[in-house]
N, C-alpha and C positions, 0 to 999 in steps of 0.2 A: 504494500500500500504506500509506503514511504517513497519508493521509486516512482510510482505513478503520479504522486503529487509533486515531488521535488524536481525530478529530471526534466519535465517540460519547462519549468521555471528556469533551470540551468540552461537548457537548449535555447531559450529565448533571450536570456540576460547576457550570456557571454558575447554573442555578436554585437549586442548593443554597447557593451563595455569596449569592445574592440573598435567600434566606430568612434566612441568617445576618445579612445587613445589616439586614433588617427588624427582627430581634430586637435587635440592637445599637443601632440608631437609635431604638428605643422607650425606651431608658434615658434618664432625665432628664439625666444628667451628660455625655451624648454630644452633640456638635454635629451639624450637618447636612452638614459637609464630611468625607468619608472618603477614605482612600487604600487602594490595594491593592498588596500586595507579595508576590512570590515565586511558587513553584509552576510548573506547566507554562505556558510563555509563551503558548500558544494560548488557555488559559483566561483569563489576565490580559488579553489583547488583546480577546477576546470580551466579557468583563465590562466593560472600559473602553468598548468600542464600543456597548454596549447599555444600560448603567445610568448615568443622568445623575447619580447620587449619588456616583460616583467622580470626585474632583476632581484626583487625581494618581495615577500608577502607577509602581511600581518593579518592573521585570521582570528575570528571570534568563534570559539566553540560555544554552541548554544542553539544549534539547529540540527535537524535530523541529518544523518550521514548515509546516503545511498551506498549500496555495495560497490557500484562502479566508481564512486569517489575514492574508496580505499585503493582500488586498482590504479587510478590516476595518480594518487599520492606517491605510489611506489616509484614513479618516474620523475618526480620533482626533486631537483638537486639545488635549487636556489635557496638562499637563507630564508628561514621561516621563523616567525614569531607568533605563537598561539596564546591567546588569552582564554583562560577557563575560569568561570565562576563556579566554585566547588559545590555550592548548594543550589545551583540552578535547577529548579523543579521541572523545567521543561527540557532539560538536557540529559541525555544518557551519558553520564560521566565516563563510563567504561568505553563507549564508542568514541568519545573525544580522545581518550588516552590511546586507544588502538589506532585511530587516525594519525595522531602525532607520531606514534611509533612507526607507522607505515611510510612516512616521508623519507625519501632517499637522501635528503640533504645532510651534509656533514656538519652544517651549522644550523641547528634548530633549537629554539628556546620555547619552553612551556612555562607560562606564568599563571599560577593558580592563586586565586584570592577567595577568601571566605565570602559568602553572600550569594544572593539570588541573582536572577537574570538582570535585574535593574540595579543591582548593588555594586556596580563596578566603581572602584575607588578612583578618585581624580588622578592620582599618580600613575595609574595604568596607562593613561594617554601619554604621559611624559616618558615612560619606559618605551612605549612603541615609537615615539618620536626619536629617541636616541638610537633605537634599532635602525630606523630608516636613514638617519644621518650617517651612521657607520657604513651602510651598504649602498647608499646612492650618491654620496659625495664623490666627486671625481678629482 
């Protein structure tokens, strides 16, 4: 059931993100290394797996993980930063941990905070910002 609900969203959203990347990367003040952060984790995984312009990804564990997303994660070698809210009642914590383990990246970070889906501490954004500075600065 998860696959039937989430995968059509992923199939529609990824080309839209790629169109957005095309427009952003056409701007003269933007470099060629971009990161992706947030949203439905299956969208971020598919985008990172299929678009070589993505140099780093910050992903939020907190949505359902289709089986095919696990397979896509095994081919992702870019730096990954995953935020997990430990007490997220709508998140299958073990699925999020399994997905994190599946990423092929040699540089991956899992940040787990106590609290529910909307209890993300303010400093989590600062941590993600430092992650992107490290990996996107040329």
